N, C-alpha and C positions, 0 to 999 in steps of 0.2 A: 377660472378654468373649470369646466364642467366635472371632469373625473378627477377628484383629489383622492388622497388615501382615505380621508374620513368618509366621503359620501360613497366611495367604493365599499367600505366596510359596512356602511348602513344598508346598501343595496343587497349585498350578499347575506347579511343578517336576516333581511326580510324573506329572501328566497329560502334560506335554511329553516326559518322558524314559522313561516306560513302566515304571519300577521304582523301588523305594526306594533301591537302591544307586546307580543312575544319577543320580537326583535329588540324592542326597547328594554325589556327586562334583561336580555342577554348583554346588552350594551350598557346597562345601568343608566338609562336615560328615561325621560318621560315620553309617552307615546306621541304627544304633539310634536316633539322635536324630530322624531323619526319621520312622521308624516310630512312635516315641512321639508326635511332634507330630501325626501323622495320627490315631492312636488317641485322643489328647486332644480333637482337633477333632471326631471322630465322637461321642465321649461328650458334649461340649458341645452339639452340634447334635441329638443323638439320631437320627443318621442313619448308615447304613453307606455310606461313600463309595467303598471299594474292596473287590472280591471277592478274597479271598486264597486261594481253594481251588486255583488253579492255580500254576504255577511262578512267574509274575509277577502282581502285583496288577492287576486289571482294573477300570476305573471303572464304578460302578453308574449306573443311570438318574438316581439323585439327584445324583451328582457331575456328570454331563453337563447336568443341569438347572441346576445352580448355576454351571457354568463360564462362560457368557457374562457374567453379572453380575460374577463374580469377576474376569474379565479387565478389565472396565470399571473396577472399583474400583482394581485394581492399576495400570492406566494412569493413573488420576487421582492415585493416591498418588505415582507417579513424577513426574508433571508438577508436583505440589506440592513435591516435594523439589528439582527443578530450579529452580523459582521461588524457593524459600527460599534456595538456594545463590546464585542470581543476585542477590537482594536484598542478601546479605552482600558481594557483589563489586561493588555499585553499580548494579544494575539499577533502572531507574525503576519507580515504581508505575504510571505512565501515560506513554506516548510520543505526543506530538502532532505531526503532520505537516500543515503548511499548504501548500496547492497552489494555484497560479494557476489559475483556472477554465479557461483555454485549454488547459491541460496535463493535464486529467483523463484524457485518452486516451494520455498519454505512458507509456513503459514503466517504471512504478515499482511496480506491484502484484506482479510476480514476486519482487522482492527482499523485499517485505513478507511474502509467503507463506513464503519461506525463513526469515525471522526468526520468524514465528509457529510454524513447525515446531520451531525451536530453543527458543523460550520460549512455549509454548502458553498460559500463563496471564497474559502480559503484556497489559495493557489498552492498546489503540491507539485513537487518535482522529485521523480524517482530516477536515480542514476545508478547504473551497473558499473562497479569499479573493483578491481582486484583488492583484496583485503587490506594490503599495506597502503594502497592509494585511498581507499575509503576512509581509513583511520587518519591519514594525512589530511584529507578534506575536512574531517571533523575538527582537527586541531588548528587548521587555518581559518575556520569559520565558513568554509564553502558549503558545508552540510551541517545541519543541527543534530542529525542522528545517523548512526551507521548500523547496519545489520551484517554481523560478521561471526565467524567461528570464535570460540573461546580463545584467548591469547595464551601463549606459553607461560607468561608471567603477568601479574597485575600491574597496571600503570596507575599511579596515584593521581594522575590528571583526569582519569576516566571514571564515570559512574556507568553501571550497566544493569540490565534486567534480562534474565533468562527468558527465551522465547520458546525453544523447543530443543530437540537433539537431532543430530544428522549422522548417519553412518556413511563413511567413506570406504571404498573398496578399490583394490588394485585391479585394473582391467587391461586386456590386451586383445589384439585381433586373433582369432582362432588359428590363422595360418602363419602367425609370427614364427620365424626360425627358432627363437629361444625355447618355445614350447616343445618343438620337435626334438631339439638337442637334449632337453632335460626330461624327455619322456612324458611330458604333460604335467609334471609336478616339480615346481621350482623351489629353490632355496633363496635366501636373501642375497647371496653372492651373485646369483644370476641377474637379479635386478640391478645391483651395483654396476655390473658390466654391460648392461643393456640400456640403450637410449631411453631416457625418461622424458615424458611430455609434462611440463610443469606449468600450472596456472599461478602467475606471480605478478607483482606490481611492475610498473614501467621503469622504476629505478632498478638498475641492474644489481645494485648492492643489496636489494631487499630479497630475502628468502626465509622460508620457514623450515627449519631442520626436520620438523615432523614430516614434511612432505617431499622435500627435495634432497635425495641422497645418491642419485645415480651419478657416476663419474662423467657421463656425457648426457647433457640435457638440452632440450629445446624448450623455449619459454613462449607463453602466450598470456594475454590478459583476459582471455575469454574461455569459459568452460565449454561452450559449443565448438569453438575452434579446436580445443584440446580433444574433444570427443571425435571430431572429424579426422584429426591427425592420428589418433590411436586406432580408429576404425580402418584407416588406410594402411595399417601395419608399420607405422613409422616409430613406434615406441610403446611404452606402457605409462600408465599414470594413475593417480588417485582421483576418483570422481565420486559424487554422491550416488549411492545405490538407487535412489529414486529416479535419478537422471538416466542411469544406464540400464535400468531394469528392462525396458522394452527392447532395447538393442541386444541384450543377452538372451531374451526370450526369442528374438528373431534370428539368433545365431551369428550376428555380425560382430559380437564381442563375447568374451568369456571373463568371468571372474577367476583370477589366477588361483589354482589350487597349489598350496605350498606344502613342502615336505615337512617342515619343522615349525610352522607357525600358522596362526589363523589369519584369514584375510578380512580384516574389518578394523576400522578405527572409529570409535564412537566419540563424538564431540558435541559439546553444548553450542547452541546458537544464541548469541546475545544481541540485544539492541543497546548501543553504546552512545554516550553523550560526553561532552567535555565539561568538567567541573569548573573550568576556567571562564566559561561564559554562562550567563543565566539562560535557562531554557524558556522559550515563549510558551504561551498558553496552549497552542496546538501541539507542540512537541510534548509538553507535560501530559496532555490528555492522551496522546497516542501511546506513550509509555504506560500510562494507567490502564488503558484498554488492552494492551499486549500482556501486562501483568494479570489482568482479569482473565484473559483468554488462557493463559498458562495454568491458572488455578482451576480452570474448567468450569 
């Protein structure tokens, strides 16, 4: 077959270095071997790739025409070699990251982009799941990593790395009756007796007491759905400030002003893994990249 990985490498080396001898040095071969490889390639393709009439070989139009595709194939071959080496060293065939929906805007994509640059053929799956569900996926092996808020207590089965922090705020539609009744400044008892919109897992038994304390609540597993319900005046809820900021600026939501407490809850955001399952090479590297990003 004319175009093998070896003669493709030789062809590109001559293009890059401008001569058979310089290409040979870069490939650690003798010039005659490079010259012969190019001659054999030309014979197989029935094309003249280099004009040898001058002191140094000059690429022909045919060579320049083949160059873009040759470089693409060479890059794909190198990526394939990196992937094959990674698999022998423990690289996963697929890396699944489960993310709490409130954290989809958290700084996780830059580390994933760096991982993709190192392992371009690694298959990655990003799933949005309520925190309880994301952690359940972690412990069943459906996901290798989970991006979630700090947990109320440590779980000995879990390892984690801090990623960033996120501020949650209580928000409500500006025309919600509770605001009018309280004169615009609420106390915690007003929230307890007003419908709360809660982002929670699909298991009805799962709830986080830090976020769910209204006597009457509606549940959703999606932060955007919660945002829509709250904006429609159907209740109040805790949402990330980064998510609600443009809606507050537009006047469709208000951060509730309280009479007797501040309206903010600062939480760490962690990437979590199960200590009961060994992490593959990709997951280990992603955690390392996130740690580096955290250190700045």
